[in-house]
Each structure stands twice: as structure tokens, then as C-alpha cells.
N, C-alpha and C positions, 0 to 999 in steps of 0.2 A: 504494501498499498504505500503511496506518495501523499504527499500536499503539496503539489504548485504552489509556487516562492514561499515554501516556512522548511526552516531546518530547524533539529532540534538542540542542536549544541548548545546556542547561548540560554535554553532553559533548563538544560542538564548537568553541560560538561565546562570544567574549566582547565584553560589552557593556560599554562603558564614556560614561559621562556624569559631564561634568565630571572629579571625581577619585572616583567613585564608581562600583563597578563592581556589576552588577544581571544577573539573568535574561536580562532582552530588556527590549525598551521600553515593553512593554506589564504587565508582571508588578506585582502590587499588595504586596510582599515589606515585612514591616516592618522586617528587618534591613539595619542599614546596614552596606557592605563599604567605606570607604573608604582608599583607598592614602594609604601615606608613605613613610617611608624604613624606619621597623620594619614597616611592613604593606604589603610592595608585593605586587604583582599576582599571581607565582606562590604565594604563602602563599594569598590569600584564593581562589583558584581550585580548593584543594584541602580548604576548610576543611570546619568539621562543618556550616555550613549548604548547603554544594554538594553533601558527600558525602550527606548525607540528603535532600538533594532527590534526587538520581541513583537512591539507594536506592528512595526511596519509585514514581520513574518506573517503576523495572525491573519493582517489585511493579504495577503498571497503577493506580497512586494518583494521580491530578493536584493538585496542592496546590491549598487554596483561594487562593493570591493568583495563582493562573492564571483567573482571573473574566474576563478580554476576552475570552478562548479561547473559553471554555463560551457566552456569548453568541453570536458569533458562531456557533457551530455550533447553536446554538438556534433560531437566524433562517435554517439553512440556507446557511450562508456559509462558505468553505472559513476555516478561523482561519489566523492567524500558526504555530502548530502544525502542524497539518497539511499549510499550504505546506513547510515547511523539511524536515516529515517528509519528503512528496514528491519529495523532491532525493536520499532518500538510497539508494545500492545495497541494503543489507539494515539495517532497522532494529536486528534482531535479533542486530547483530554489537557492540553498545552493551549492556554488560552486568556492566561494574566501574563503582565507585562512585569513584576512583582514575583521572583522565583524566595525561597528562604537561605538555601543553600544549593552548589553543585551537590552533584551523589557522581560523578564522573570528573576523573584525572586527567588531562593528558599533562605532563612533566616536559620540560625541557630545563632543568635545573644548573648544566653546565654544557660547556661546548668542549671539554676535553676529550682530546679525540688523538690516536695514532694514527688513523691514512690521510690522505689527501684525494681525495675522490674527485676527479676531475668536474663535476656538478656541482661542488660547494664552492666557499668563502670562505675567507677567514675569520668571519662572524660565525661560524658554525662549527667551524676545527682549528682548535690551538696548533695543530701540525699545520698548517696551511696557513694563519696566521704568522706565524715565527717565519716559516719559509719566505710569502713574501714581502714582509718588511725588510728582512737584508736583501732579496730580491731585488728590490728599489731602492733600497741605500746606497746599494754595491753598482745598479746601471744607472741611476739618476733618470729613470724611466718613471715620465710623468703622464698621469690620464690612467694609470693601472687598470685594466678592463676586472682583476679580479679583486673584488673588497676585502680590507683588512679588518681587523676589530679591537677584541682586549680577549685576554682569559677572564672570564666570570668567573667573580668571587663569589664564594659561599652567603649566601643569602637564608639565613635564619628566620625571617618570617613566611619562608615559605614551606619550611620545614617544620615550624612550630604549627604554623593552620593544618596541614595534613596530622600530626599530631592531635591536636586537638577536635578537629570533626572527624577521628577514622573511624568510628561507628555508624556513622552515614556514608561512608563509601563503598559503591557497588561495583566500581571497574577502575582501574587505573592503566595509563599507556605511560612508557619512558621511551624516548628518543634521547638523543644528542645534539653534537658529542656521540661519542661510544656511551651509552650505559653503564655498562660491567665495569667503568673503567673511574665509572664519578661516584665519591664517597658520600655525597650526600642520597643518592637513590639506594645506596647498600642501607645508609642508616634509617631511612624512611623505612623499606621492607623489615628490616630487625623489630622494628618497634611495633610494626604491624603486626607480626609471627609474636612479639612476647605478649600483646596484645589479645591474641587471639580474631580479632578483626579477620587476619588474611581467611579464615573460613567463606568470610561472605565475599570477599573482593575476587573479581576476574582480571587478572592481570596480563596486560602484554607488553611486549619492549620491541623495537626497531632496531638492530643490532647486526653491526657488521662480520658477524660471524668471527671474527680473531680474537676474541678474548671468553675464554671457559674458566670458571670457579668451583670446580667440581665435586669438591665437597660442599661448598656452598649451595650451591644448585641445589642434591640430593638433600642438604638438610634443612633449606629455607623454600625453594620456591616450589617444591612437592608439598608444603603446609595451604596455598592458595588453592580457591575454589578452584579456577582454571587458569592455564599459564599460557599464552601464544608466544613465540617465538616466531617472527619475523626477521629471514636474514636477506641482510640487501646483498643482492652478487649480480653483477653486471655483466658478467663474461665468467667463464670456462677457463683454465690454464692459464697462458699468458694476455688474454685479453680482459680478464677478470683484474690481472697485475697490474694491466697499463691502466686500467679505468679507476680499482682502487689502491691507486700505491701508497705506500711500497709492501702491501700485502704479500701471502703467499700462498699459491692457490694449495700446496698440499696442508698447509696448515687450515685452511678454512675447509677444506673437506674431508681433513681428520675429525675436526670439532663436532661438525653438522656428522659426521658416524656416533660417535660421543654422545649427541642429543640425541637421535634416533633410540640408542641404546636405553636413555632415563627414558624417553617417553615410551619403551616395549613394555618398563615398569611400574609406569605413571599414567595412566592413560587421559587422565585430565591435561597433558600436554599434548601442546600442537606446536606443528612447526609448519611454517611456510616461505618459500624464497619470493622474494617481492623486490624486483629488478625494476628498473629505471631505463629504458631504450631513448638510445639518443642516435647521434651521427658516429658516434666511435663503435659500438656495438651492435646497429643492429643488424649487419651484415653476419653476424656472429649469435644472436638471439636464439637461434636454433638449438645450440648446443645447450643454451641453459634450460629451453623446454625438454630438450632429450634427457639432461642429470636429472632435471624434476620428475620425468616419467620414470625412468630405472630405478631412482630411488624412492620412489611412490610419494612424494611429496607433491602439496598445491603450490599452487603457483599463482603471482597476482603480478602481472605486467602493469607498469603503467608510463608512461610517455614523458618526458623533460618538456616543459614549452619554456621554460629559461634554465638560464646555468649564472648563477651569480649576477642577476636580473638582467642577462643578456640572452641573446637566439644563438650562440656562436656553436650551440651543439645540437641544433633543430635539427631533424631529419629531412625537411624540405631542402639541406643545403645536401643531398646527392640527390645526384640525376636521377633522371626517371630511368633509364635503368638499373642502376643501381639499385632504388626503391623498390622495382619489379624484382627483384632477385633477391632483395629480403626479405619479401613480403611470400616469393613461394617456397625458399627455404623453411619460413617458420611454419607455413600451414604445411608442407609436407611434413613437418614433424608432426603436427596436430594428430594428422591424416595416420601419422604411422601408430602412433600413441593415441588412438579414440579415448582410450578410459584415462587419461592423465587427468586430473581438478586443476580446473584450467578457468579458475573463477573473472577474470580481470583482463583485459588487454586485446579479445580476439578485435571488438569494432577496432580499436585505431589500426591492427593489423590488418585488416581487411581493408579498411581505405587510406592504407601507405600508398599505392600506386597514383590516388588521386591526387595528392598533396600537390599543391604548385610550386614550383621550381623556384628558389630563394637566390635571387642576382643581388642582393642589398652588400653596397660595397662596405660600408660600415663596419659591417656583422662580420663580413669576409676577414675583413684588416683586423678586428677586434680576436678571431680566430684564429691568424699569423700572431697576433701581439702573443695569447697564449701556447702557443706552439712553440715560439722562439724561449719563454719561460719552462716549461715544460723538458725542451730539449738541453735546457741550463742544466741542470742537475739529477735527468734518467741517463741510465747506462744504453739504455735501448732508444733510439730515438725514430721522433712521429711518423718519419716514411719510412722507417725500416718498419713500424709494426703494422702501418696503415698506408701500403702502396698505392692504391687502390684512389687515394685521397690526394693525389699528388697536383691534380687539377687546382683545389683550393689553396695552396700551397706555393707561395711566391718570395 
């Protein structure tokens, strides 16, 4: 069931990134809601922006800052709005602009990360931030396309709010950075296990699959009502290592096999692959689909619309011939494994050949800028890895 122009998230879910509250991870709202001693989360949750957004959605008016959901729906994919709406028993129960407190939490308390993924920037990865800042300083580069940020500091207000409201929580999601490297995440989960509130909580993570705390996993995660591990894998082998540098595919694969062992003894824990399809992996995504099928893992594929707020990783930069090839390879794999659990991405793949070829000179210049940056510190150069993209590199 859906409710046009309506999204359940502002009525149920608190999204926190560092010390800022937003509607969700995909919202492009310009209004900042910063947590402080003077402005606690409880005040933000029912401020003028939130009540106005809820009022518009009750009236069936999806705000302009919900652009990403619009794009997904136009591409024939299930959007985040539709996905979260589908889990509600009755969407029409939500008709009040004032909501006592959130019952679901989407948390990003730190940007600490060990990887430098091509679609990320220094705002969400400490590894990228450190390298980009050094690169800009060493080269004197102006207007570098990959944004820098800062290393997020511990915000006790977020942790304390979760602890104070843990009895009301029924769902928590953690992203990063890499959540299994973040001390604040482990502290919050330890608290939920200690209080016993974990038994009522559905837990999920978006993780890059490089970090495993096997004892903590078996002793803590198994205590929750349910757990979903969404593994961000954008390629198998060398492609995966390039896109999510400096990961090692052997490590990721070994960790996934360990997760499978834990899941076998704990059926409340599930695992899914969550690749992002873009310029650098579209012609290799069939390998990820095959890996998911062979390992009997659900796969939910989503397109990258922007990278570091720019379009230089768009699949629209692929020629018509390359897009058709990518389409054919992925659908051949889906046909080879008809029983694969593939719950997101088919619409985008189907429409890939119909995309309009992008010739925007500014976007191509941005791609060339990041290629020079990648080549400055990676042993494998861009054109060694992607010789078929030579037409874009000048």
C-alpha cells in the first residue's frame, strides 16, 4: 500500500548525522537542525520545519527536497519512501503534525572509515578527508571536486538521548563511516543489551564488510530481535578493490563467509548485498549478481545519482554501446539464476540502454580531475583498470 505524496519517516524515524537531524539520508533539505544543549533533539523533532513537512505530506504534497525518491520512482524503482511506507500497517493512521517521540533511529554518529570509496567524499570518510586535504595542499589544487570535511567528534547528546528513550525504540539502523569502527555505536548497542531493550529492536547496518568483531557479534548482535547486515560491495575482485580502495577482496569474501556461519546458527540475522551501480562498475555488476546468487544472498542494487555532489560517476557517461553491454551482461546473469533474491535494481538495469548519453564538458573535466587524484596514490592506474573508458580521459 502506498499513500501518494506521503512518507512515513518524518512521523516515526529520527535520522542523525554527526550532531545534525535530517528527515532521512536522502533528503536534500537546506534547513539545518543542529543538536546542542540549547536545542535538544526533542525540540527539533517537533519544530516548525518538521510540523510543516508532516502537514504537507498529510495533504499529499511531497516536498522538493525529496528529489532522490522522485528520481527512483521515475526510474521504475522502489524509492526509500515507498519501501518505508510498505512496512506500515496503515499509513492513514498518521495524521498528526505533532509526534511525541521517534520509535525508529537512523544513526550516523561518526564518519570514521577505513576506506576511500569513489562515490564518497571527505564529509563521510575520515580516510578520504585526510588524503584529499594532503593532496590539495601538496598540489595547490583549487576548487577540487571531492569535498573535504572534518573528523566528527563524540556527541554525548545523541548517545544520551538514545539511552534515555531506549524503551520506546523498535528499530535502529547504523551507517557511517564504517559503523563497526565507531565506539559510539558499540556503546549504544552495549547499553541496549544491558537493559534488555534489545529484545524489542530490529537492528540493521550498512557496512563495508572489512571489519569483523566475531566475539562481539556472537555475544551482542545475537541478543537483538532481528539483525540485518547490508554489505556494501560494488565489485568482485580487482573492481571491488578499486572502487572501495584499499579494501582486499579476499578479506571481504572471508568475512561474508563468517557472517554466513553466524547466520546459520542465528536465523534472526540476515545478510544482503547493497551495491551502488555507476560508471566504474556497470560493466562488472554481473559478477556481483553472480556472487550473490552462488552464495544465496539477497541483493538490492541502487544507482548512483551523484558522487560528491557531482555527476562524474553517472552511467550516462557510458556510450550507448557500453550501456547496452552492461545491460545484457546483468540480465544474462539474472536469467541464469532465476531464483536469485533481487529485490531492487531491475528497473534501472532495464532502462539503462535508454539513458541519454552525457556530453557535459564540466562533468568530464571533473572526472579527469578525480582520475588524476586517484592515479596519484594508487598502484593500479585508472586506464589500466578501465581501458574501455579511455575516451573520457584527456
